All heavy atoms as a GROMACS GRO file, in nm:
protein
  575
    1MET      N    1  -0.636   2.269  -0.830
    1MET     CA    2  -0.660   2.218  -0.698
    1MET      C    3  -0.527   2.178  -0.634
    1MET      O    4  -0.440   2.123  -0.699
    1MET     CB    5  -0.751   2.096  -0.704
    1MET     CG    6  -0.783   2.041  -0.568
    1MET     SD    7  -0.883   1.894  -0.583
    1MET     CE    8  -0.776   1.779  -0.502
    2ILE      N    9  -0.515   2.208  -0.505
    2ILE     CA   10  -0.403   2.163  -0.424
    2ILE      C   11  -0.461   2.068  -0.320
    2ILE      O   12  -0.548   2.106  -0.243
    2ILE     CB   13  -0.331   2.280  -0.353
    2ILE    CG1   14  -0.269   2.375  -0.455
    2ILE    CG2   15  -0.226   2.226  -0.258
    2ILE    CD1   16  -0.211   2.501  -0.395
    3GLY      N   17  -0.416   1.943  -0.322
    3GLY     CA   18  -0.462   1.844  -0.226
    3GLY      C   19  -0.352   1.816  -0.125
    3GLY      O   20  -0.239   1.789  -0.163
    4ARG      N   21  -0.386   1.826   0.001
    4ARG     CA   22  -0.288   1.806   0.109
    4ARG      C   23  -0.328   1.683   0.188
    4ARG      O   24  -0.438   1.675   0.242
    4ARG     CB   25  -0.287   1.930   0.199
    4ARG     CG   26  -0.229   1.914   0.335
    4ARG     CD   27  -0.080   1.944   0.339
    4ARG     NE   28  -0.029   1.955   0.474
    4ARG     CZ   29  -0.013   1.854   0.557
    4ARG    NH1   30  -0.047   1.733   0.522
    4ARG    NH2   31   0.037   1.873   0.677
    5ALA      N   32  -0.240   1.582   0.192
    5ALA     CA   33  -0.268   1.463   0.272
    5ALA      C   34  -0.242   1.494   0.418
    5ALA      O   35  -0.139   1.553   0.452
    5ALA     CB   36  -0.178   1.348   0.226
    6GLY      N   37  -0.335   1.461   0.503
    6GLY     CA   38  -0.318   1.487   0.645
    6GLY      C   39  -0.404   1.601   0.694
    6GLY      O   40  -0.489   1.652   0.624
    7ILE      N   41  -0.376   1.641   0.817
    7ILE     CA   42  -0.456   1.744   0.883
    7ILE      C   43  -0.394   1.881   0.860
    7ILE      O   44  -0.274   1.900   0.873
    7ILE     CB   45  -0.466   1.716   1.034
    7ILE    CG1   46  -0.537   1.582   1.055
    7ILE    CG2   47  -0.539   1.828   1.107
    7ILE    CD1   48  -0.535   1.534   1.198
    8GLY      N   49  -0.477   1.979   0.829
    8GLY     CA   50  -0.432   2.118   0.816
    8GLY      C   51  -0.378   2.153   0.679
    8GLY      O   52  -0.336   2.068   0.602
    9VAL      N   53  -0.381   2.281   0.651
    9VAL     CA   54  -0.326   2.335   0.526
    9VAL      C   55  -0.235   2.454   0.557
    9VAL      O   56  -0.219   2.544   0.476
    9VAL     CB   57  -0.438   2.376   0.427
    9VAL    CG1   58  -0.510   2.254   0.372
    9VAL    CG2   59  -0.538   2.471   0.493
   10ASP      N   60  -0.174   2.452   0.677
   10ASP     CA   61  -0.091   2.564   0.720
   10ASP      C   62   0.036   2.581   0.637
   10ASP      O   63   0.098   2.687   0.640
   10ASP     CB   64  -0.055   2.551   0.869
   10ASP     CG   65   0.013   2.420   0.902
   10ASP    OD1   66  -0.016   2.320   0.835
   10ASP    OD2   67   0.094   2.420   0.996
   11ASN      N   68   0.073   2.481   0.559
   11ASN     CA   69   0.191   2.493   0.475
   11ASN      C   70   0.156   2.529   0.331
   11ASN      O   71   0.239   2.520   0.241
   11ASN     CB   72   0.273   2.364   0.479
   11ASN     CG   73   0.194   2.244   0.431
   11ASN    OD1   74   0.071   2.249   0.423
   11ASN    ND2   75   0.262   2.136   0.402
   12VAL      N   76   0.031   2.572   0.308
   12VAL     CA   77  -0.015   2.614   0.176
   12VAL      C   78  -0.052   2.761   0.182
   12VAL      O   79  -0.122   2.805   0.274
   12VAL     CB   80  -0.138   2.531   0.130
   12VAL    CG1   81  -0.188   2.578  -0.005
   12VAL    CG2   82  -0.103   2.382   0.126
   13ASP      N   83  -0.008   2.838   0.085
   13ASP     CA   84  -0.043   2.980   0.078
   13ASP      C   85  -0.184   2.992   0.022
   13ASP      O   86  -0.206   3.002  -0.099
   13ASP     CB   87   0.057   3.054  -0.010
   13ASP     CG   88   0.039   3.206  -0.005
   13ASP    OD1   89  -0.068   3.252   0.040
   13ASP    OD2   90   0.132   3.276  -0.048
   14ILE      N   91  -0.282   2.988   0.113
   14ILE     CA   92  -0.423   2.987   0.074
   14ILE      C   93  -0.462   3.116   0.003
   14ILE      O   94  -0.537   3.116  -0.093
   14ILE     CB   95  -0.513   2.960   0.196
   14ILE    CG1   96  -0.485   2.820   0.248
   14ILE    CG2   97  -0.660   2.975   0.160
   14ILE    CD1   98  -0.555   2.784   0.375
   15GLU      N   99  -0.409   3.229   0.052
   15GLU     CA  100  -0.441   3.359  -0.009
   15GLU      C  101  -0.399   3.362  -0.156
   15GLU      O  102  -0.476   3.402  -0.243
   15GLU     CB  103  -0.373   3.470   0.068
   15GLU     CG  104  -0.410   3.610   0.020
   15GLU     CD  105  -0.343   3.719   0.101
   15GLU    OE1  106  -0.312   3.697   0.218
   15GLU    OE2  107  -0.322   3.827   0.045
   16ALA      N  108  -0.278   3.317  -0.184
   16ALA     CA  109  -0.228   3.316  -0.322
   16ALA      C  110  -0.308   3.219  -0.407
   16ALA      O  111  -0.341   3.248  -0.524
   16ALA     CB  112  -0.080   3.280  -0.326
   17ALA      N  113  -0.342   3.103  -0.352
   17ALA     CA  114  -0.420   3.004  -0.425
   17ALA      C  115  -0.558   3.059  -0.458
   17ALA      O  116  -0.607   3.044  -0.571
   17ALA     CB  117  -0.432   2.875  -0.344
   18THR      N  118  -0.621   3.126  -0.361
   18THR     CA  119  -0.754   3.183  -0.382
   18THR      C  120  -0.751   3.289  -0.492
   18THR      O  121  -0.839   3.293  -0.578
   18THR     CB  122  -0.807   3.244  -0.251
   18THR    OG1  123  -0.811   3.141  -0.151
   18THR    CG2  124  -0.947   3.300  -0.269
   19LYS      N  125  -0.650   3.375  -0.491
   19LYS     CA  126  -0.637   3.479  -0.594
   19LYS      C  127  -0.626   3.419  -0.734
   19LYS      O  128  -0.672   3.478  -0.831
   19LYS     CB  129  -0.515   3.566  -0.566
   19LYS     CG  130  -0.534   3.662  -0.452
   19LYS     CD  131  -0.409   3.747  -0.429
   19LYS     CE  132  -0.427   3.840  -0.311
   19LYS     NZ  133  -0.305   3.916  -0.281
   20LYS      N  134  -0.566   3.301  -0.743
   20LYS     CA  135  -0.550   3.237  -0.874
   20LYS      C  136  -0.663   3.138  -0.905
   20LYS      O  137  -0.660   3.069  -1.006
   20LYS     CB  138  -0.416   3.164  -0.880
   20LYS     CG  139  -0.299   3.260  -0.874
   20LYS     CD  140  -0.168   3.187  -0.898
   20LYS     CE  141  -0.055   3.285  -0.890
   20LYS     NZ  142  -0.007   3.327  -1.019
   21GLY      N  143  -0.762   3.132  -0.817
   21GLY     CA  144  -0.876   3.043  -0.839
   21GLY      C  145  -0.846   2.896  -0.816
   21GLY      O  146  -0.912   2.809  -0.872
   22VAL      N  147  -0.745   2.869  -0.734
   22VAL     CA  148  -0.707   2.730  -0.705
   22VAL      C  149  -0.772   2.685  -0.575
   22VAL      O  150  -0.759   2.752  -0.472
   22VAL     CB  151  -0.552   2.717  -0.695
   22VAL    CG1  152  -0.512   2.577  -0.656
   22VAL    CG2  153  -0.487   2.760  -0.825
   23MET      N  154  -0.843   2.574  -0.581
   23MET     CA  155  -0.907   2.519  -0.462
   23MET      C  156  -0.803   2.446  -0.376
   23MET      O  157  -0.718   2.375  -0.429
   23MET     CB  158  -1.017   2.420  -0.504
   23MET     CG  159  -1.097   2.368  -0.389
   23MET     SD  160  -1.224   2.241  -0.431
   23MET     CE  161  -1.261   2.268  -0.600
   24VAL      N  162  -0.810   2.465  -0.245
   24VAL     CA  163  -0.720   2.398  -0.151
   24VAL      C  164  -0.802   2.304  -0.065
   24VAL      O  165  -0.901   2.345  -0.004
   24VAL     CB  166  -0.645   2.501  -0.064
   24VAL    CG1  167  -0.556   2.429   0.038
   24VAL    CG2  168  -0.564   2.596  -0.150
   25MET      N  169  -0.760   2.176  -0.060
   25MET     CA  170  -0.832   2.076   0.018
   25MET      C  171  -0.733   1.993   0.099
   25MET      O  172  -0.616   1.985   0.064
   25MET     CB  173  -0.910   1.983  -0.076
   25MET     CG  174  -1.012   2.054  -0.162
   25MET     SD  175  -1.085   1.942  -0.282
   25MET     CE  176  -1.183   1.840  -0.176
   26ASN      N  177  -0.783   1.932   0.206
   26ASN     CA  178  -0.701   1.839   0.281
   26ASN      C  179  -0.783   1.713   0.311
   26ASN      O  180  -0.903   1.709   0.289
   26ASN     CB  181  -0.647   1.901   0.409
   26ASN     CG  182  -0.754   1.927   0.512
   26ASN    OD1  183  -0.870   1.940   0.482
   26ASN    ND2  184  -0.714   1.935   0.637
   27THR      N  185  -0.715   1.609   0.358
   27THR     CA  186  -0.781   1.483   0.389
   27THR      C  187  -0.745   1.440   0.531
   27THR      O  188  -0.661   1.353   0.551
   27THR     CB  189  -0.738   1.372   0.290
   27THR    OG1  190  -0.595   1.362   0.295
   27THR    CG2  191  -0.782   1.403   0.149
   28PRO      N  192  -0.805   1.504   0.631
   28PRO     CA  193  -0.770   1.469   0.769
   28PRO      C  194  -0.802   1.323   0.799
   28PRO      O  195  -0.912   1.275   0.772
   28PRO     CB  196  -0.857   1.563   0.853
   28PRO     CG  197  -0.968   1.605   0.764
   28PRO     CD  198  -0.913   1.602   0.624
   29GLY      N  199  -0.703   1.254   0.849
   29GLY     CA  200  -0.722   1.113   0.887
   29GLY      C  201  -0.721   1.017   0.770
   29GLY      O  202  -0.735   0.897   0.790
   30GLY      N  203  -0.703   1.066   0.650
   30GLY     CA  204  -0.707   0.981   0.532
   30GLY      C  205  -0.600   0.874   0.529
   30GLY      O  206  -0.620   0.768   0.470
   31ASN      N  207  -0.488   0.900   0.592
   31ASN     CA  208  -0.379   0.802   0.590
   31ASN      C  209  -0.357   0.738   0.727
   31ASN      O  210  -0.252   0.677   0.750
   31ASN     CB  211  -0.251   0.868   0.540
   31ASN     CG  212  -0.206   0.982   0.629
   31ASN    OD1  213  -0.280   1.027   0.715
   31ASN    ND2  214  -0.085   1.029   0.608
   32ALA      N  215  -0.451   0.747   0.817
   32ALA     CA  216  -0.435   0.697   0.954
   32ALA      C  217  -0.408   0.546   0.958
   32ALA      O  218  -0.322   0.500   1.032
   32ALA     CB  219  -0.558   0.730   1.038
   33VAL      N  220  -0.479   0.469   0.877
   33VAL     CA  221  -0.460   0.325   0.876
   33VAL      C  222  -0.320   0.290   0.824
   33VAL      O  223  -0.250   0.206   0.882
   33VAL     CB  224  -0.569   0.254   0.793
   33VAL    CG1  225  -0.539   0.106   0.775
   33VAL    CG2  226  -0.705   0.271   0.860
   34SER      N  227  -0.277   0.356   0.718
   34SER     CA  228  -0.144   0.332   0.663
   34SER      C  229  -0.035   0.366   0.763
   34SER      O  230   0.065   0.294   0.775
   34SER     CB  231  -0.123   0.413   0.535
   34SER     OG  232  -0.212   0.371   0.435
   35VAL      N  233  -0.053   0.475   0.836
   35VAL     CA  234   0.045   0.514   0.938
   35VAL      C  235   0.051   0.410   1.049
   35VAL      O  236   0.159   0.371   1.094
   35VAL     CB  237   0.012   0.655   0.994
   35VAL    CG1  238   0.097   0.686   1.116
   35VAL    CG2  239   0.032   0.761   0.886
   36ALA      N  240  -0.063   0.363   1.092
   36ALA     CA  241  -0.068   0.261   1.198
   36ALA      C  242  -0.001   0.132   1.152
   36ALA      O  243   0.077   0.071   1.226
   36ALA     CB  244  -0.213   0.234   1.240
   37GLU      N  245  -0.028   0.089   1.028
   37GLU     CA  246   0.032  -0.033   0.975
   37GLU      C  247   0.184  -0.018   0.965
   37GLU      O  248   0.260  -0.110   1.001
   37GLU     CB  249  -0.024  -0.065   0.836
   37GLU     CG  250  -0.168  -0.109   0.837
   37GLU     CD  251  -0.230  -0.117   0.700
   37GLU    OE1  252  -0.174  -0.061   0.604
   37GLU    OE2  253  -0.336  -0.181   0.689
   38HIS      N  254   0.229   0.097   0.919
   38HIS     CA  255   0.372   0.122   0.906
   38HIS      C  256   0.441   0.122   1.043
   38HIS      O  257   0.550   0.068   1.059
   38HIS     CB  258   0.397   0.253   0.831
   38HIS     CG  259   0.539   0.276   0.795
   38HIS    ND1  260   0.606   0.196   0.708
   38HIS    CD2  261   0.626   0.370   0.836
   38HIS    CE1  262   0.730   0.240   0.695
   38HIS    NE2  263   0.745   0.345   0.772
   39THR      N  264   0.376   0.182   1.141
   39THR     CA  265   0.430   0.185   1.277
   39THR      C  266   0.448   0.044   1.332
   39THR      O  267   0.554   0.010   1.387
   39THR     CB  268   0.338   0.267   1.370
   39THR    OG1  269   0.330   0.401   1.319
   39THR    CG2  270   0.390   0.269   1.512
   40LEU      N  271   0.346  -0.039   1.316
   40LEU     CA  272   0.357  -0.178   1.364
   40LEU      C  273   0.465  -0.254   1.289
   40LEU      O  274   0.540  -0.333   1.348
   40LEU     CB  275   0.222  -0.249   1.351
   40LEU     CG  276   0.116  -0.201   1.451
   40LEU    CD1  277  -0.019  -0.264   1.419
   40LEU    CD2  278   0.158  -0.232   1.592
   41ALA      N  279   0.475  -0.233   1.158
   41ALA     CA  280   0.579  -0.300   1.080
   41ALA      C  281   0.718  -0.261   1.128
   41ALA      O  282   0.807  -0.346   1.142
   41ALA     CB  283   0.563  -0.267   0.932
   42LEU      N  284   0.739  -0.132   1.156
   42LEU     CA  285   0.868  -0.087   1.207
   42LEU      C  286   0.898  -0.145   1.345
   42LEU      O  287   1.012  -0.185   1.373
   42LEU     CB  288   0.873   0.066   1.212
   42LEU     CG  289   0.877   0.137   1.078
   42LEU    CD1  290   0.865   0.288   1.096
   42LEU    CD2  291   1.004   0.103   1.002
   43MET      N  292   0.797  -0.151   1.431
   43MET     CA  293   0.817  -0.208   1.565
   43MET      C  294   0.856  -0.356   1.555
   43MET      O  295   0.948  -0.401   1.625
   43MET     CB  296   0.690  -0.191   1.649
   43MET     CG  297   0.664  -0.047   1.688
   43MET     SD  298   0.501  -0.018   1.759
   43MET     CE  299   0.500  -0.130   1.897
   44LEU      N  300   0.789  -0.432   1.468
   44LEU     CA  301   0.821  -0.573   1.452
   44LEU      C  302   0.960  -0.591   1.391
   44LEU      O  303   1.035  -0.680   1.431
   44LEU     CB  304   0.716  -0.642   1.366
   44LEU     CG  305   0.581  -0.664   1.433
   44LEU    CD1  306   0.477  -0.714   1.332
   44LEU    CD2  307   0.594  -0.763   1.548
   45SER      N  308   0.997  -0.506   1.296
   45SER     CA  309   1.130  -0.519   1.235
   45SER      C  310   1.240  -0.491   1.337
   45SER      O  311   1.344  -0.556   1.335
   45SER     CB  312   1.146  -0.429   1.112
   45SER     OG  313   1.166  -0.294   1.149
   46MET      N  314   1.217  -0.399   1.428
   46MET     CA  315   1.316  -0.371   1.533
   46MET      C  316   1.321  -0.487   1.634
   46MET      O  317   1.429  -0.527   1.677
   46MET     CB  318   1.284  -0.240   1.604
   46MET     CG  319   1.300  -0.118   1.515
   46MET     SD  320   1.463  -0.103   1.441
   46MET     CE  321   1.562  -0.073   1.584
   47ALA      N  322   1.207  -0.543   1.668
   47ALA     CA  323   1.204  -0.655   1.763
   47ALA      C  324   1.274  -0.777   1.704
   47ALA      O  325   1.335  -0.855   1.778
   47ALA     CB  326   1.060  -0.691   1.798
   48ARG      N  327   1.269  -0.794   1.573
   48ARG     CA  328   1.331  -0.909   1.507
   48ARG      C  329   1.468  -0.877   1.448
   48ARG      O  330   1.525  -0.957   1.377
   48ARG     CB  331   1.239  -0.961   1.396
   48ARG     CG  332   1.101  -1.002   1.442
   48ARG     CD  333   1.100  -1.128   1.522
   48ARG     NE  334   1.149  -1.237   1.438
   48ARG     CZ  335   1.184  -1.356   1.483
   48ARG    NH1  336   1.173  -1.383   1.610
   48ARG    NH2  337   1.228  -1.447   1.402
   49SER      N  338   1.524  -0.760   1.477
   49SER     CA  339   1.657  -0.718   1.430
   49SER      C  340   1.670  -0.720   1.278
   49SER      O  341   1.776  -0.752   1.224
   49SER     CB  342   1.766  -0.805   1.493
   49SER     OG  343   1.761  -0.798   1.633
   50VAL      N  344   1.565  -0.685   1.207
   50VAL     CA  345   1.568  -0.686   1.061
   50VAL      C  346   1.669  -0.586   1.005
   50VAL      O  347   1.745  -0.621   0.914
   50VAL     CB  348   1.426  -0.663   1.003
   50VAL    CG1  349   1.429  -0.642   0.852
   50VAL    CG2  350   1.336  -0.780   1.039
   51PRO      N  351   1.677  -0.461   1.055
   51PRO     CA  352   1.775  -0.368   0.998
   51PRO      C  353   1.920  -0.417   1.014
   51PRO      O  354   2.000  -0.406   0.921
   51PRO     CB  355   1.753  -0.239   1.077
   51PRO     CG  356   1.614  -0.248   1.128
   51PRO     CD  357   1.592  -0.394   1.154
   52GLN      N  358   1.950  -0.476   1.129
   52GLN     CA  359   2.085  -0.525   1.153
   52GLN      C  360   2.115  -0.646   1.064
   52GLN      O  361   2.225  -0.658   1.010
   52GLN     CB  362   2.103  -0.563   1.301
   52GLN     CG  363   2.094  -0.446   1.395
   52GLN     CD  364   1.952  -0.410   1.436
   52GLN    OE1  365   1.854  -0.458   1.382
   52GLN    NE2  366   1.941  -0.323   1.536
   53ALA      N  367   2.019  -0.734   1.046
   53ALA     CA  368   2.038  -0.851   0.959
   53ALA      C  369   2.055  -0.806   0.815
   53ALA      O  370   2.138  -0.861   0.742
   53ALA     CB  371   1.919  -0.946   0.972
   54ASN      N  372   1.980  -0.707   0.772
   54ASN     CA  373   1.992  -0.654   0.637
   54ASN      C  374   2.131  -0.596   0.613
   54ASN      O  375   2.195  -0.624   0.511
   54ASN     CB  376   1.884  -0.548   0.613
   54ASN     CG  377   1.893  -0.491   0.472
   54ASN    OD1  378   1.876  -0.563   0.375
   54ASN    ND2  379   1.920  -0.362   0.463
   55GLU      N  380   2.179  -0.518   0.707
   55GLU     CA  381   2.312  -0.458   0.694
   55GLU      C  382   2.419  -0.567   0.688
   55GLU      O  383   2.511  -0.562   0.606
   55GLU     CB  384   2.340  -0.363   0.812
   55GLU     CG  385   2.467  -0.281   0.797
   55GLU     CD  386   2.592  -0.358   0.836
   55GLU    OE1  387   2.585  -0.441   0.927
   55GLU    OE2  388   2.697  -0.335   0.772
   56SER      N  389   2.406  -0.668   0.772
   56SER     CA  390   2.501  -0.778   0.776
   56SER      C  391   2.503  -0.853   0.643
   56SER      O  392   2.610  -0.885   0.590
   56SER     CB  393   2.464  -0.873   0.890
   56SER     OG  394   2.546  -0.987   0.890
   57MET      N  395   2.385  -0.879   0.588
   57MET     CA  396   2.377  -0.951   0.462
   57MET      C  397   2.440  -0.871   0.348
   57MET      O  398   2.517  -0.924   0.268
   57MET     CB  399   2.231  -0.982   0.427
   57MET     CG  400   2.214  -1.063   0.300
   57MET     SD  401   2.044  -1.093   0.257
   57MET     CE  402   1.993  -0.930   0.206
   58HIS      N  403   2.410  -0.741   0.343
   58HIS     CA  404   2.466  -0.656   0.237
   58HIS      C  405   2.617  -0.641   0.250
   58HIS      O  406   2.685  -0.614   0.151
   58HIS     CB  407   2.397  -0.520   0.235
   58HIS     CG  408   2.262  -0.525   0.170
   58HIS    ND1  409   2.245  -0.519   0.034
   58HIS    CD2  410   2.138  -0.538   0.224
   58HIS    CE1  411   2.116  -0.528   0.005
   58HIS    NE2  412   2.050  -0.540   0.120
   59ALA      N  413   2.669  -0.659   0.370
   59ALA     CA  414   2.814  -0.651   0.390
   59ALA      C  415   2.881  -0.786   0.366
   59ALA      O  416   3.002  -0.799   0.383
   59ALA     CB  417   2.844  -0.603   0.532
   60GLY      N  418   2.802  -0.888   0.326
   60GLY     CA  419   2.857  -1.019   0.298
   60GLY      C  420   2.889  -1.101   0.422
   60GLY      O  421   2.967  -1.195   0.417
   61ARG      N  422   2.827  -1.066   0.534
   61ARG     CA  423   2.854  -1.136   0.661
   61ARG      C  424   2.731  -1.208   0.712
   61ARG      O  425   2.712  -1.220   0.831
   61ARG     CB  426   2.901  -1.036   0.768
   61ARG     CG  427   3.025  -0.961   0.735
   61ARG     CD  428   3.069  -0.875   0.854
   61ARG     NE  429   2.961  -0.800   0.914
   61ARG     CZ  430   2.934  -0.671   0.889
   61ARG    NH1  431   3.008  -0.604   0.805
   61ARG    NH2  432   2.835  -0.610   0.950
   62TRP      N  433   2.644  -1.256   0.624
   62TRP     CA  434   2.519  -1.318   0.670
   62TRP      C  435   2.549  -1.436   0.762
   62TRP      O  436   2.623  -1.525   0.729
   62TRP     CB  437   2.435  -1.365   0.552
   62TRP     CG  438   2.311  -1.435   0.596
   62TRP    CD1  439   2.288  -1.568   0.593
   62TRP    CD2  440   2.197  -1.375   0.654
   62TRP    NE1  441   2.165  -1.595   0.645
   62TRP    CE2  442   2.106  -1.478   0.683
   62TRP    CE3  443   2.161  -1.244   0.683
   62TRP    CZ2  444   1.982  -1.455   0.740
   62TRP    CZ3  445   2.037  -1.220   0.740
   62TRP    CH2  446   1.950  -1.325   0.768
   63ARG      N  447   2.488  -1.431   0.878
   63ARG     CA  448   2.498  -1.541   0.975
   63ARG      C  449   2.358  -1.595   0.996
   63ARG      O  450   2.265  -1.519   1.020
   63ARG     CB  451   2.557  -1.490   1.106
   63ARG     CG  452   2.700  -1.442   1.090
   63ARG     CD  453   2.751  -1.384   1.218
   63ARG     NE  454   2.670  -1.266   1.251
   63ARG     CZ  455   2.712  -1.166   1.327
   63ARG    NH1  456   2.832  -1.170   1.379
   63ARG    NH2  457   2.635  -1.062   1.352
   64LYS      N  458   2.346  -1.725   0.992
   64LYS     CA  459   2.214  -1.787   1.004
   64LYS      C  460   2.146  -1.750   1.135
   64LYS      O  461   2.030  -1.717   1.140
   64LYS     CB  462   2.227  -1.938   0.991
   64LYS     CG  463   2.094  -2.008   0.980
   64LYS     CD  464   2.111  -2.153   0.948
   64LYS     CE  465   1.975  -2.217   0.928
   64LYS     NZ  466   1.986  -2.356   0.891
   65ASN      N  467   2.218  -1.756   1.244
   65ASN     CA  468   2.164  -1.718   1.375
   65ASN      C  469   2.215  -1.577   1.406
   65ASN      O  470   2.304  -1.560   1.487
   65ASN     CB  471   2.208  -1.817   1.483
   65ASN     CG  472   2.151  -1.954   1.459
   65ASN    OD1  473   2.038  -1.965   1.415
   65ASN    ND2  474   2.229  -2.056   1.483
   66PHE      N  475   2.156  -1.482   1.340
   66PHE     CA  476   2.208  -1.344   1.349
   66PHE      C  477   2.212  -1.293   1.492
   66PHE      O  478   2.310  -1.241   1.541
   66PHE     CB  479   2.124  -1.250   1.263
   66PHE     CG  480   2.169  -1.108   1.272
   66PHE    CD1  481   2.287  -1.068   1.211
   66PHE    CD2  482   2.099  -1.016   1.347
   66PHE    CE1  483   2.331  -0.939   1.222
   66PHE    CE2  484   2.144  -0.886   1.358
   66PHE     CZ  485   2.259  -0.847   1.296
   67SER      N  486   2.102  -1.304   1.561
   67SER     CA  487   2.098  -1.257   1.700
   67SER      C  488   1.979  -1.322   1.770
   67SER      O  489   1.899  -1.390   1.708
   67SER     CB  490   2.083  -1.105   1.705
   67SER     OG  491   1.957  -1.069   1.653
   68ARG      N  492   1.970  -1.300   1.897
   68ARG     CA  493   1.856  -1.351   1.970
   68ARG      C  494   1.744  -1.248   1.960
   68ARG      O  495   1.723  -1.168   2.050
   68ARG     CB  496   1.893  -1.378   2.116
   68ARG     CG  497   1.993  -1.491   2.126
   68ARG     CD  498   1.994  -1.568   2.255
   68ARG     NE  499   1.872  -1.580   2.332
   68ARG     CZ  500   1.786  -1.682   2.320
   68ARG    NH1  501   1.805  -1.775   2.230
   68ARG    NH2  502   1.682  -1.688   2.399
   69ALA      N  503   1.676  -1.253   1.848
   69ALA     CA  504   1.566  -1.160   1.824
   69ALA      C  505   1.446  -1.197   1.910
   69ALA      O  506   1.428  -1.313   1.948
   69ALA     CB  507   1.527  -1.162   1.677
   70ALA      N  508   1.366  -1.098   1.941
   70ALA     CA  509   1.244  -1.120   2.020
   70ALA      C  510   1.144  -1.203   1.941
   70ALA      O  511   1.139  -1.195   1.819
   70ALA     CB  512   1.182  -0.986   2.059
   71SER      N  513   1.068  -1.281   2.009
   71SER     CA  514   0.964  -1.361   1.946
   71SER      C  515   0.834  -1.336   2.019
   71SER      O  516   0.827  -1.355   2.141
   71SER     CB  517   1.000  -1.510   1.952
   71SER     OG  518   0.890  -1.587   1.908
   72CYS      N  519   0.734  -1.295   1.947
   72CYS     CA  520   0.603  -1.268   2.010
   72CYS      C  521   0.542  -1.395   2.065
   72CYS      O  522   0.472  -1.393   2.165
   72CYS     CB  523   0.509  -1.205   1.909
   72CYS     SG  524   0.561  -1.040   1.857
   73ALA      N  525   0.572  -1.511   2.002
   73ALA     CA  526   0.514  -1.638   2.047
   73ALA      C  527   0.570  -1.679   2.182
   73ALA      O  528   0.505  -1.752   2.257
   73ALA     CB  529   0.542  -1.745   1.944
   74GLU      N  530   0.691  -1.633   2.218
   74GLU     CA  531   0.754  -1.672   2.344
   74GLU      C  532   0.724  -1.576   2.458
   74GLU      O  533   0.771  -1.596   2.569
   74GLU     CB  534   0.905  -1.683   2.324
   74GLU     CG  535   0.945  -1.790   2.224
   74GLU     CD  536   1.091  -1.786   2.188
   74GLU    OE1  537   1.166  -1.706   2.248
   74GLU    OE2  538   1.131  -1.861   2.099
   75LYS      N  539   0.647  -1.473   2.432
   75LYS     CA  540   0.619  -1.372   2.534
   75LYS      C  541   0.507  -1.418   2.626
   75LYS      O  542   0.414  -1.486   2.585
   75LYS     CB  543   0.576  -1.239   2.470
   75LYS     CG  544   0.683  -1.174   2.388
   75LYS     CD  545   0.794  -1.125   2.474
   75LYS     CE  546   0.898  -1.056   2.390
   75LYS     NZ  547   1.028  -1.055   2.448
   76SER      N  548   0.518  -1.381   2.752
   76SER     CA  549   0.411  -1.403   2.847
   76SER      C  550   0.332  -1.274   2.855
   76SER      O  551   0.385  -1.168   2.885
   76SER     CB  552   0.469  -1.438   2.984
   76SER     OG  553   0.366  -1.439   3.079
   77TRP      N  554   0.204  -1.280   2.825
   77TRP     CA  555   0.120  -1.160   2.823
   77TRP      C  556   0.041  -1.143   2.952
   77TRP      O  557  -0.062  -1.079   2.954
   77TRP     CB  558   0.027  -1.166   2.701
   77TRP     CG  559   0.104  -1.176   2.574
   77TRP    CD1  560   0.126  -1.287   2.501
   77TRP    CD2  561   0.173  -1.071   2.506
   77TRP    NE1  562   0.204  -1.259   2.392
   77TRP    CE2  563   0.233  -1.125   2.391
   77TRP    CE3  564   0.189  -0.934   2.530
   77TRP    CZ2  565   0.308  -1.052   2.303
   77TRP    CZ3  566   0.264  -0.859   2.440
   77TRP    CH2  567   0.323  -0.918   2.328
   78ASP      N  568   0.088  -1.202   3.062
   78ASP     CA  569   0.018  -1.190   3.190
   78ASP      C  570   0.034  -1.052   3.248
   78ASP      O  571   0.132  -0.989   3.242
   78ASP     CB  572   0.072  -1.294   3.289
   78ASP     CG  573   0.041  -1.436   3.241
   78ASP    OD1  574  -0.056  -1.452   3.168
   78ASP    OD2  575   0.118  -1.527   3.277
   0.00000   0.00000   0.00000
């Protein structure tokens, strides 16, 4: 069996798999929640300057007040 995460099996040689008796399957939408969670995590890390703070720390230049990162609590949602 060949299992493909996501939509479509266009990157699998179905003809060759069929000749060898190998079943080809996919899981459309199976990882949609994980993708959404990861997207939100990346957006929050960029809003809070996490990549820049990480680089600064690894370079031995950690500053307590790294930058004026965005805060969701201070936003006006009007």
